[in-house]
C-alpha positions as CSV (number, residue, x, y, z in Angstrom):
1,M,94.1,2.9,128.9
2,S,92.3,5.6,127.0
3,N,93.5,7.2,123.7
4,N,92.3,9.8,121.2
5,L,90.8,7.0,119.1
6,D,88.4,5.9,122.0
7,P,85.3,8.1,120.8
8,L,85.6,6.8,117.3
9,L,86.3,3.0,118.6
10,F,83.1,3.5,120.7
11,D,81.1,4.7,117.6
12,L,82.2,1.6,115.5
13,V,81.7,-0.8,118.3
14,E,78.2,0.6,119.1
15,W,77.2,0.4,115.4
16,I,78.3,-3.0,115.1
17,A,76.5,-4.0,118.5
18,K,73.2,-2.7,117.2
19,A,72.7,-5.1,114.3
20,P,74.4,-7.9,112.4
21,R,76.9,-6.5,110.1
22,T,78.6,-8.3,107.2
23,Y,82.3,-7.9,107.0
24,A,81.8,-6.1,103.7
25,D,79.4,-3.6,105.2
26,V,82.0,-2.8,107.9
27,M,84.8,-2.5,105.6
28,E,82.7,0.0,103.4
29,A,81.8,2.1,106.3
30,W,84.9,2.1,108.5
31,R,88.2,1.1,106.5
32,T,90.5,3.9,106.1
33,S,93.9,4.2,104.3
34,C,95.0,6.9,106.6
35,P,97.7,5.6,108.8
36,A,97.0,8.1,111.5
37,L,93.4,6.9,111.9
38,P,93.4,3.2,112.2
39,V,89.8,2.9,113.6
40,W,88.9,-0.8,112.2
41,E,92.6,-2.1,112.8
42,D,92.8,-0.7,116.3
43,A,89.3,-2.3,117.2
44,V,90.5,-5.6,116.0
45,D,94.1,-5.5,117.8
46,R,92.4,-4.4,121.0
47,G,89.8,-7.6,120.8
48,L,86.6,-5.3,120.7
49,V,85.4,-6.7,117.5
50,T,86.0,-10.1,115.6
51,R,85.1,-11.7,112.4
52,E,82.8,-14.8,112.6
53,H,82.0,-17.0,109.7
54,V,78.4,-17.8,109.3
55,P,77.8,-21.1,107.2
56,G,75.7,-20.0,104.0
57,R,75.9,-16.3,104.8
58,G,79.7,-15.4,104.7
59,T,81.7,-13.6,107.4
60,N,80.0,-11.2,110.0
61,V,81.6,-8.8,112.2
62,V,80.7,-9.4,116.0
63,V,81.3,-7.3,119.2
64,T,83.4,-9.3,121.7
65,P,82.8,-9.6,125.3
66,A,85.8,-7.1,125.6
67,G,84.1,-5.0,123.1
68,R,80.9,-4.9,125.3
69,R,82.8,-4.1,128.5
70,F,84.5,-1.3,126.4
71,L,81.0,0.1,125.6
72,E,79.9,0.0,129.1
73,A,83.0,1.7,130.3
74,M,82.8,4.3,127.8
75,K,78.9,5.0,128.7
76,R,79.9,5.3,132.4
77,Q,82.7,7.6,131.7
78,A,80.2,10.0,129.7
79,E,77.8,9.8,132.6
80,T,80.3,10.9,135.0
81,A,81.6,13.6,132.8
82,N,78.2,15.2,132.7
């Protein structure tokens, strides 16, 4: 199901997929206090990203298999819209 947050979710998931991101980096860049724009929370709730503990390095945020499928679906949707 698509919603109005999908473009922002795509941006977040794509950004995380491009390079390793620490939890602190993600929170600095994406956390919001606006209840009408819960991008980080929605990405976690939908299972698109997850936190992963890396021994000796802390917590990273990684894209899940569902997140990779979401990216591919959004890319296909964009291609058919053009």
